[in-house]
VEXGUTOR-40012 format. One record per residue: x, y, z of N, C-alpha, C, CB in turn; residue in three letters. Coordinates in steps of 0.02 Angstrom, whole numbers, plus 50000, padded with zeros to 5 digits. Glycine has a CB too. Example, Ala and Ser with C-alpha at 12.3 -4.5 7.8 and 13.67 -1.06 7.14 Angstrom:
residues 2
506604971650390506154977550390506604983550390505654977650452ALA506424988850354506844994750357506455000250394507044997050286SER
This chain:
residues 285
484515027349999483945027350045483405022750016483665034650055MET483205017850054482705013050031482025016450023482655007150078ALA481675014749970481035017749955480535016750011480765015049890LEU480555010850043480055009250094480155013150159480065001850109MET480735016250168480855020150229480565027150223481615020650243ASN479905027450219479565033850206479605038550266478845032550188THR479765035950325479825040250384480485043950385479735036150448ASP480975041550347481635044650346481645050450296482165039550328ASN482105055150308482225060350259482975060950248481925067150281ASN483165064350196483865064550177484305068350226483935067550109LEU484015073250261484415077450305484635073850369484035083650322TYR484175070450401484345067050464483945060550468484195071650525GLN484285055050483483945048650486484355043750527483825045850414SER484095037650534484465032350567484905028550518483985027550602ASP484885030550455485295027150405486035028750415485075029250334ASN486455024950381487175026150384487375032350345487555019950358MET486945034450300487065040450261486465045250268487185038750186ILE486595051350286486125056950279486555063250272485635057450342ASP486245068950261486625074950246487045077250306486165080550226LEU486785076550366487175078450424487815074250429486755077550488GLN487755067850416488345063350419488825064950361488125056050416LYS488555066350302488985068050245489375074450258488565068850181LEU489045079350289489385085550306489935084450358488885090750332GLN489785080550409490275079050460490875075150432489955075150517LYS490735070850385491265066850353491625070550298490975060650326GLY491425076850283491745081050232491735077650164492475082650253ASP491155075350144491075071850080491115076650020490425068050078TYR491455074449968491455077949905490875075749861492125076849868LEU490795069149855490275066249812490025059749842490545065049740LEU489375058749840489065052549862488655049549806488625053649925GLN488795043149790488375039549743487735037249779488755033349713CYS487165038849751486525036649778486265031049733486005042549782PHE486355024849756486175019049717485445017249724486615013149736ALA485095016949669484415014349669484465006749670483995016949606MET484485003949731484554996649738483874993449727484844994749807PHE483824989549674483184986549654483274979049647482934989649587VAL482974975049692482994967749682482684965849615482634964049740PRO483024961549578482784959649512482144955349517483324955749474TYR482094951649571481514947249579481224947849649481704939949564ALA480594946449655480264946449720479814940249725479854952949731SER479964936049774479554930049784478874931649816479924924949827LYS478844937549848478254939349887477724942949847478454943549945ASP477904945549789477434949749751477464947949677477594957249762ASP476964944449653476944942249583476864948149535476364937349573LYS476594953749560476504959649518477114964249519475884963549540LYS477634962349557478224966549565478574967749499478704963449615TYR478744974049485479114975949425479734979849445478674980049376SER480334977149431480944980849448480984987549411481554976649432PRO480704987849351480704994149312480284999449348480434992849241PHE479674997649369479245002449403479535004449470478544999449412GLU479794999649506480085001049572480665005949566480314994549606TYR481085004949516481665009249506481435016449490482105006549449CYS480935017149448480685023849431480395027449492480155023349376ASN480055023649536479795026649597480365028949642479335021649634LYS480895024949646481465026849687481805033149660481965021049690MET481865033649594482175039549564481755045849579482245038749487ILE481095045149577480665050749594480775052849667479925048849583ASP480825047949711480955049349782481635052849791480935042949824ARG482135050449755482805053449757482785060849740483275049749709TYR482465062549684482445069649663482035073949711482155070149593TYR481495071149738481105074949787481505076649849480475070949807ASN481925071949872482345073149931482905078049916482635066549957GLU483225077249858483775081649839483525088849832484095079349772ILE482935089549804482645096249792482535099949859481985095749753GLU482355096249911482225099449976482845102550006481935094250024LYS483435099849989484045101950023484575104249973484325096050064TYR484345107949921484815110149869485295115549893484425112749811LYS485195118049953485685122649982486295118850008485365126750039ASP486225112150014486775107950039487055103349986486535103850099ILE486615100449945486815095249898486485096449830486635088249925ILE486875095149777486615095949709486815089949667486865102549677LEU486385087749621486565082149578487075084149525485935079349544PRO487435079249500487905080449445487725075949386488635079049468ALA487755078949327487635075249265488255075049221487045078349226TYR488725079649235489355080049199489915081349249489335085749144THR490525080549227491095081949270491115089349289491755079949236TYR490915093549242490895100749256490425102349313490685104649193GLU489875098649319489405099649375489755098449442488795094949368ASP490175093249444490545091749505491015097449522490945085149498ILE491365099949472491835105549483491465111749508492215107249419GLU490885113149479490485118949500490235118149571489905120049452ASN490035112049589489795110849657490355111949708489525103749663ASN490965109949689491545111149734491645118649744492185107949704ILE491625122249689491715129549693491185132849737491705132649623LYS490575130149733490015133049770489905129849839489385132449729ASN490395125849860490385122649926489765118349936490405128049980ASN489595114549885489025109849888489285102649883488525111349831LYS488945098149918489065091049909488745088949843488775086849969ILE489055084249808488785081749745488445075049756489335081249692THR487855074249726487525067649725487565064949654486785068149749SER487725058449648487745055149583487225049549584488455052349568LEU486755049849537486215044949533486465038649498485605047849497LEU486415032949532486625026649503486085021349512487295024249535THR486135015949475485685010249482486085004049499485265009149416ILE485855000349549486184994049567485744988149548486354993949643GLU485724986649484485374980849457485164982449385484754978949500GLU485584980249337485434981649266484804978349241486004979449224GLY484534973649281483914970349262483314975049258483754964849309GLY483384981149286482824985949282482674987849209482994992349322VAL483154986549164483044988149093482594982949058483704988549057CYS482504977249092482064971849066482244969848995481344974149068LEU482884970248978483104968148911482954973148857482794961748894GLY482794979448875482624984648826483164990048827481924987748841ASN483524990948772484034996148769483725003148773484434995548703ILE483085003648753482735010048758482655012248831482045009648725GLU482535007348875482465008948946483135011448974482235002748986PHE483685008548951484345010948973484435018248954484905006648941LEU484275019948892484335026948870483895031548911484175027548796ARG483295029348927482845033548966483085034449037482145030548966ASN483395029449066483695030349132484255035449129483955023649160PHE484635035449075485155040549067484835047449064485575039249003TYR484295047949026483945054449021483665056749088483385054048969ARG483525051949132483285053649199483855055749246482905047749230LEU484465055249221485045057449261485485052049288484805061449316GLY485335045649272485755040149295486425040349258485395033249284VAL486965040349296487635040849265488075034849279487975047149290ARG487825029949316488195023749328487695018149340488685024449388MET487855012149317487405006549327487805000149340486925005549267MET487624996649394487894989949408487524985049363487824988049484THR487894981249323487584976949273487144971549304488104973749230LEU487364968849361486954963849396486994965249471487204956549381THR486504962549507486584961749579486654954249589485974964849621TRP486334951249637486414944049650485884939849615486404942749724ASN485684941949556485224938149515485474938149443484504941049519PHE485394932649409485534932449337484994936549303485544925049310LYS485194940849257484704944849220484844944649145484704952149245ASN484524949049107484604948949035485294951049012484074953349002GLU485674954249057486334956849039486894951849053486474963349077ILE486864948849113487434944649134487254940449195488054948949149ALA487744936749218487664932549278488144935049333487794925049262SER487924934549396488354936749452488784931049478487924939549508PRO489234932649525489614927449560489184924149614490244930449591ASN488734928049643488264925349693487564925549664488304929349761ILE487254919749655486594919449625486084917449679486574914349565ASP485654922149698485174920849751484674915349733484804927149768TYR484564914249669484104908949649484384902049667483974909349573PHE485044901549676485364895149689485534894149763485994894549648LYS485324898849805485464898249876484894894549912485574905249908ILE485074889749952484574886149992484424890450054484834878950013ASP483864894050053483704898550107483534894850172483124903050087ARG483344888550166483144884750226483734881350260482634879550206ASP484314881250227484894878050255485184882250312485424876850201SER485404878850365485704882250422486454883550411485604878150486LYS486734880250360487444881150345487544887450302487724874950308GLU488094890850315488254896750277488424894750205488844900650309LYS488104897750154488244895750085488954897150064487764899150038PRO489234892650024489904893649997489844895649923490344887150005LYS490194900949906490144903649839490794902549800489964911149840PHE490724900849737491294899849694491274904949637491314892549666GLU491854907149612491854911849556491494908949496492574913749537PRO491104913049463490744910949402491214911949342490074915049392ASN491514906349320492014906649267491734904849199492594902049283LEU491084903449196490804900949133490264905649103490504894149144THR489874908949145489324913049120489524920449117488694912149166ASP489624922849057489824929749048489234934149031490344930348994GLY489364939548995488824943948975488484941248912489084951148963ILE487854942648906487444940248850487544944848789486704939948869THR487224943048734487234947448675486924954248691486854944148615ASP486384954048730486084960448752486574964248797485414959248788PHE486934960448839487434963648882487974967248842487754958348927GLY488174964248786488674967548743488394974048715488874962848685LYS487754973948697487424979948672487394985248727486704978348648GLU487264983148789487244987748845487924991048856487014984148909VAL488454987048854489134989748863489284995148810489664984148858VAL489124993648748489254998448694488845004848702489114995348626LYS488215004048722487775009848729487965014048790487045007648734GLU488155010748844488385014548902489025018448886488505009848962MET489465015448848490065019048824489875025148783490515014448783ASN489405024248738489195029648694488875035348733488705027148641ARG488455033548781488095038648821488565042348869487535035348859LEU489105038948891489515041748944489245039649012489535049348938GLY489005033549015488715030749076489215025649104488015027449063MET489415026349167489935022149195489675015049207490195025049262VAL490065010149183489895003049192490185000649258490164998749133ILE489754997949302489964995449367489944987849366489504998249424ASP490534984749378490594977449374490584973949442491214975649339CYS490474977649497490384974249561489774969549556490284979449619SER489814963849587489314958549586489364954149524488614961549590HIS489664956649470489704952749408490154946649417489974957149351LEU489974941149384490384935149384491074936549354490044929449347GLY491564932349372492244933449346492254933549270492714928049373ASP491914928849239491894928549165491584934949137491494922449140LYS491054937349169490744943549147491204949549153490114944849187GLY491594949849208492074955349215492564955449157492454954649282PHE492844949649141493334949349086493004951149019493654942449082TYR492384949049010492024951048949491964958548944491324947748948ASP491754961748999491644968948998492304972748988491314971249063VAL492824970749025493454974449022493774973748953493934972049077VAL493614968448917493884967648849493474971548798493904960248830SER492834972748813492384976248767492364983748777491694973448773LEU492404985948839492284992948855492864997348830492194993848930SER492685002548795493185007348772493265013148821492985010048703GLU492885012948875492925018148926493105014848993492245022048932LYS493395018649040493545015849106492925013349142493895021149149PRO492985007649175492445004749213492585005549288492344997149195ILE492115003749330492235003549402491984996849430491875009449437VAL492284994949486492014989749530491874993549594492504983449540CYS491274996149601491125001649648491174999649721490455004249634SER491064993349737491094991249807491354984049812490404991849841HIS492004983449800492354977049802493034978049834492424973949730SER493364972549851494024973049884494504968149851493964971549961CYS495054966549886495564961949859495414954849880496264964049884SER495384950349831495254943249846495874939849876495044939549782ARG496464942749863497074940049894497074941349969497704943149861THR496864947349989496844949050060496274945350095496764956650069VAL495694944950061495124941450089494784937450033494614946450123CYS494814930850038494584926549983493824926049982494894919549990ASN493514931049952492784931149944492644932649870492444936549991HIS492144929149841492014929849770491794936949749491484924849749VAL491574940949796491394947849780492004952349774490914950649832ARG492584949749793493204953549787493564951949721493664952049846ASN494084955749707494434955249643495104951749651494534962249613MET495254947349603495914944049601496444949149579495904937849554THR497074947349589497614951649566497574952849491498304948549585ASP497424947549454497384948249381496824952949360497284941449348ASP496254952549395495704957149381495914964349396495084955249423MET496284965349450496514972149467497004974749414496844972149536LEU497444970349388497894972449334497494974449272498384966749317PHE496974970549256496554972149198496184978749209496044966449184LYS495974979949272495634986149288496104992049277495384986049361LEU496734991249297497224996649286497324997949212497894994849319LYS497384992649172497464993549100496874997349070497534986649066GLU496294996149098495684999449074495635006749098495064995549097ASN496015008449151495975015149180495415015949230495885020149126GLY495165010249255494585010349300494755011149373494195004049291GLY494255010249416494315011349488493965005849526494035018349507VAL494275003549581493944999049628493785003049691494384992749644VAL493165002549714492955006049775492945001149833492265009249766GLY493345002449885493414997849941492764997549981493995000049987ILE492504991349988491894989950025492064988850099491524983749996ASN491674991450146491824990650217491504984450248491604996750254TYR491144980550209490794974650235491294969750267490394971050179CYS491124967450327491594963150364491744956650326491294961450432LYS491264954050288491374947850251491874948650194490714945250223SER491934954750168492394956050113493074958550137492084961150065PHE493094960650200493694963850227494134958950267493504969650271ILE493824954650308494204950250352494084942950334494024951550425THR494594938850346494554931750329494034928050370495234928550337LYS493974929950434493484926450476492804929850477493754925950546ASP492744935850446492104939250442491814941350508491614934950407GLY492244942550558491984943950624491914951450638492434940950676SER492444955350625492424962550639492904965950591492614964050713PHE492674971250558493084974950511493304981550542492694976250445ALA493934981850560494214987950588494464992550532494794986350638SER494624998750550494925003250501495585000450476495035010250532ILE495974997250520496604994150499496484988750446496964991250559LYS495934985050455495774979850406495614982850338495184975550431ASP495244988350338495084991850276495734994350243494604997750288VAL496174997150283496804999850258497234994350226497195003350314VAL497204988250254497594982750224497424981750150497454976150263LYS496774982250134496564981550064496824987350022495804981050059HIS496764993450049496994999350012497744998949999496835005750052ILE498134997150050498864996850042499054991249994499194995650111VAL498714985549999498884979949953498754981949881498474973749972TYR498164984749868497994986649799498444992349775497254988649794ILE498604997049819499055002549801499734999749780499145007449860ARG500004995049818500654992249802500634988149738500904987849860ASP500044985449722499964981149663499874985249599499374976449672LEU499424990149601499254993849539499305001449545498564991949516ILE499355004149606499415011349614498795014449647499535014549548GLY498905020049679498375023349718497835026449673498665028649762ILE498005028049610497525031449566496925027149547497875033749503ASP496955020749562496425016149541495995013949600496725010149507TYR496045017549656495685015649717495205021149738496185014049774ILE494595019249755494105023849783493805020849846493545025349731GLY493335024349876492995022049936492285020049917492995027449992LEU492145013649922491485011049903491145007949963491535005949846GLY491035011850014490835009550081490285004250081490605015250121SER489795004950036489185000850036488755002550097489354993350037ASP488815008650124488385010950178487655010150159488545018250197PHE487265007850206486545006450199486415000450154486195012450171ASP486954997350129486894990950096487164985450140487254990950028GLY487514987450194487794982750242487584984950312488574982450236ILE487644980350360487524982050429488134985350460487334975750469GLY488044988850517488614992250546488784989750617488474999650549ASN488514984050636488624981550704489334979050713488124976050720SER489654976650660490324973650666490824977050621490294966350651ASP490754983550610491244987350573491414993650612490994989050501ILE492044995650609492265001550646492025007950612493025001650653GLU492015008050546491755013750509491005012950504492075014150438LEU490645015550553489945014050561489475018150516489755015050632LYS489685024050495489265028050452489675033450418488685031250492ASP489355037450377489705042450335490045047950376489215045650288ALA489835048950438490145054250479490865052450497489735055350543SER491035045950491491705043650510492185043250452491655036950543MET
């Protein structure tokens, strides 16, 4: 839930995710990503660290209102207990490692606030690593659709290596969606714990840099990690026109046949994508 949507509440909203939709969709667990742009051209005083903390406060205020329906999880045992008590589980995550501003202390404090998964980058280069899509390099005035190439040269930084080790130590899940190809290989070689690519698909089925190559999927299996299938039309279909349920299933079946069903999750990217051209329009479906 975006921080600026102050008129919305967690129970019922126009968003793709709210509690009514989660209940209708029979959800076990929903990741609530604190999506924080690393940079803002419109606000020179903007701080991704402050913005993220405000979002986390909003998250807990909303969860507290509806604790008869949904409860946060900090450990696997919490998830099991929520299942027993017929509660939906919320998992607090961050989508932009740049909120740490290059400080390992900030990472630890986010863990203490309940964050259990963090995407190392979004579409900005930060102190941790570089993405496959860099918004700083996009010509916003161009009428042509930008073409993206895999980032094969810029991996994770020395600070990024420290982040990987500390997240492993804390028990914080490393999310490599958005990360450049070189960065993914760096992380999967360094991490002693399973990683995730929380909202990515197969690059063989749909050739988009946000998706994973067959080799990356094999490395993910070796690591014991999980790829969460994204429903975004651009990642699902070759022409990017309309993403049907059948199109989503193509990615699931392909990855299942390649590495097995145990390494696949659902990473809808609801409220991070539009729903005008996808068949799975919200969490109720």
